C-alpha positions as CSV (number, residue, x, y, z in Angstrom):
1,M,-20.4,5.5,-19.1
2,D,-18.1,7.6,-21.4
3,F,-16.5,6.4,-24.6
4,N,-12.9,7.0,-23.3
5,Y,-12.6,3.7,-21.4
6,P,-13.4,0.2,-21.6
7,Y,-15.8,-0.6,-18.4
8,F,-16.0,-3.5,-15.9
9,Y,-19.7,-3.9,-16.0
10,T,-22.1,-5.9,-13.8
11,Q,-25.8,-6.5,-14.3
12,T,-27.8,-8.5,-11.9
13,I,-31.2,-10.0,-12.0
14,V,-33.6,-8.5,-9.6
15,N,-33.8,-10.6,-6.2
16,F,-30.9,-12.2,-7.7
17,S,-32.9,-14.8,-9.3
18,H,-31.5,-17.4,-11.1
19,L,-33.5,-16.5,-14.4
20,L,-30.2,-16.9,-16.5
21,K,-30.1,-20.4,-15.6
22,D,-31.9,-21.0,-18.7
23,D,-29.8,-21.2,-21.7
24,N,-32.3,-19.6,-24.0
25,L,-32.3,-16.6,-21.7
26,K,-28.5,-16.6,-22.0
27,M,-28.9,-16.5,-25.7
28,V,-30.9,-13.5,-25.6
29,L,-28.0,-11.8,-23.9
30,I,-25.4,-13.0,-26.6
31,K,-27.6,-12.0,-29.4
32,S,-28.2,-8.7,-28.0
33,L,-24.6,-8.1,-27.6
34,K,-23.6,-9.5,-31.0
35,F,-26.1,-7.0,-32.6
36,L,-24.6,-3.9,-30.7
37,T,-21.2,-5.3,-31.6
38,S,-22.2,-5.8,-35.5
39,K,-23.6,-2.1,-35.5
40,K,-20.2,-0.9,-34.2
41,L,-21.8,0.5,-30.7
42,I,-19.7,-1.5,-28.5
43,E,-16.5,-3.7,-28.5
44,V,-16.8,-6.7,-25.8
45,Y,-13.4,-7.5,-24.4
46,G,-14.6,-10.2,-21.9
47,Y,-17.9,-11.4,-20.6
48,V,-19.4,-14.2,-18.4
49,I,-23.1,-15.1,-17.9
50,M,-23.9,-16.4,-14.7
51,P,-27.0,-17.7,-13.4
52,N,-28.2,-14.3,-12.1
53,H,-25.9,-11.6,-13.2
54,I,-23.6,-10.9,-16.2
55,H,-20.3,-9.4,-16.1
56,L,-18.6,-7.7,-19.2
57,I,-15.7,-5.5,-20.0
58,W,-16.9,-3.8,-23.1
59,R,-16.3,-0.2,-24.5
60,M,-19.0,2.2,-25.7
61,L,-18.1,3.2,-29.0
62,K,-21.2,5.4,-30.0
63,L,-25.1,6.0,-28.9
64,N,-27.5,4.0,-30.3
65,G,-29.8,6.8,-31.4
66,K,-30.5,8.8,-28.4
67,E,-29.5,6.3,-25.9
68,S,-26.4,4.5,-24.6
69,P,-25.4,0.9,-26.0
70,S,-26.0,-0.2,-22.2
71,V,-29.7,1.3,-22.0
72,S,-30.3,-0.5,-25.1
73,F,-28.9,-3.9,-23.8
74,S,-30.8,-3.5,-20.8
75,K,-34.3,-2.6,-22.4
76,F,-34.2,-4.9,-25.3
77,T,-32.9,-8.0,-23.2
78,A,-35.7,-7.2,-20.3
79,H,-38.3,-7.1,-23.3
80,K,-37.0,-10.5,-24.6
81,F,-37.4,-12.2,-21.2
82,K,-40.7,-11.1,-20.7
83,K,-41.8,-12.3,-24.2
84,Y,-39.9,-15.8,-23.5
85,L,-41.6,-16.1,-20.1
86,E,-45.1,-15.3,-21.3
87,R,-44.7,-18.3,-24.0
88,H,-42.8,-20.5,-22.0
89,S,-42.9,-20.0,-18.2
90,P,-46.0,-17.7,-17.4
91,H,-45.8,-18.8,-13.8
92,L,-42.5,-17.2,-13.3
93,L,-43.3,-13.9,-14.8
94,E,-45.0,-12.9,-11.6
95,N,-41.7,-12.9,-10.0
96,Y,-40.8,-9.7,-12.0
97,R,-44.0,-7.8,-12.0
98,S,-43.2,-4.5,-10.8
99,D,-45.1,-1.4,-9.1
100,K,-42.9,1.2,-11.0
101,M,-45.1,3.7,-12.9
102,D,-42.7,3.1,-15.9
103,R,-42.9,-0.5,-16.1
104,G,-45.2,-3.8,-15.7
105,Y,-42.0,-5.8,-15.1
106,Q,-38.6,-5.5,-13.9
107,F,-36.0,-8.2,-14.7
108,W,-32.7,-6.3,-14.0
109,K,-31.7,-4.5,-10.7
110,R,-31.5,-0.9,-11.1
111,D,-28.1,1.0,-11.2
112,P,-25.8,-1.8,-12.7
113,L,-22.0,-1.3,-11.7
114,A,-20.1,0.1,-14.1
115,I,-16.2,0.8,-13.3
116,P,-13.7,2.5,-15.9
117,L,-10.8,0.5,-16.6
118,D,-8.0,3.2,-17.5
119,K,-5.0,1.1,-16.8
120,E,-4.3,-2.3,-18.4
121,S,-3.5,-3.9,-15.1
122,S,-7.1,-3.1,-13.9
123,L,-8.5,-4.8,-17.2
124,I,-6.5,-7.7,-16.8
125,Q,-7.5,-8.1,-13.1
126,K,-11.2,-7.7,-14.0
127,L,-10.7,-10.3,-16.8
128,D,-9.3,-13.0,-14.5
129,Y,-12.2,-12.1,-11.8
130,I,-14.8,-12.9,-14.5
131,H,-13.1,-15.6,-16.2
132,D,-12.7,-17.4,-12.5
133,N,-16.5,-16.8,-11.6
134,P,-17.8,-20.2,-13.0
135,I,-15.3,-22.1,-11.1
136,Q,-15.9,-20.5,-7.7
137,D,-17.1,-23.1,-4.9
138,K,-20.3,-21.0,-4.6
139,W,-21.4,-21.7,-8.3
140,S,-19.2,-24.7,-9.4
141,L,-20.4,-24.3,-13.1
142,S,-17.2,-25.9,-14.4
143,I,-13.6,-27.1,-13.4
144,C,-11.8,-24.9,-15.8
145,P,-12.7,-21.1,-16.6
146,E,-12.0,-22.1,-20.3
147,D,-14.6,-24.9,-20.2
148,Y,-17.4,-22.7,-19.3
149,K,-19.3,-22.3,-22.4
150,W,-20.8,-19.0,-21.4
151,S,-17.5,-16.9,-21.1
152,S,-14.7,-15.2,-23.1
153,A,-12.1,-17.6,-21.1
154,G,-11.6,-19.9,-23.8
155,F,-11.2,-16.9,-26.3
156,Y,-8.2,-15.7,-24.3
157,L,-6.6,-19.3,-23.6
158,N,-6.9,-20.7,-26.9
159,G,-8.9,-18.4,-29.6
160,E,-12.1,-20.3,-29.0
161,D,-15.3,-17.9,-28.7
162,S,-18.1,-20.3,-29.8
163,F,-20.4,-17.0,-30.2
164,E,-17.6,-15.0,-32.2
165,L,-18.4,-12.0,-29.8
166,A,-15.4,-11.0,-27.8
167,S,-12.4,-8.8,-29.3
168,H,-9.0,-9.0,-27.7
169,Y,-8.4,-5.7,-25.6
170,K,-4.9,-5.4,-26.9
171,D,-6.6,-5.2,-30.6
C-alpha cells in the first residue's frame, strides 16, 4: 500500500475462525487502530469488525519506524490475541499453532486484501458495503447498520462513534 490513496482493506482470521466474536479481542483491534491514529500513522475512514474478519477504509500516512502501519497492526494484534488466549482460553490457542519457521502461531491469513480507492464513488461503494455487512442474512448481527457497535456506520449516519476512531473521508 502506498500513501497516495485510501484503501479498502480486509484482513481475515485463519480458517475463517470466529475468533473476533469475543468483544475483548475486538477491543484489541480498536485499541491498535486508535494508537496508530493517535501517532498520525493512519486515518480510518470506515470500519467494521465481524466475527472472523475486519474491513477498513484507511489511509497510510507514514511508516511506523521501518514497517508499514498495516504490518504493525497485524503483528501487534496477533501478539495481543496470543496473550489473551493464553490467559483466558488456552484450549483455543492450539487452533492457531503454525508450523512456519517465523512464528509459533498465526491468527491472520496471509496476504490481506488491499484495494486502492482513487475515486470518491469507489470509496462510497466500499463504505456502504462494510456498513451493510452486519445486517446480511449470513451474519444477522443487527437490524440496522448504525446499531452495530463495532462499525463506523453510526458515525456517518448520526455522528456517533463510540470509539472515536473514524474520520470523515471528506475531511
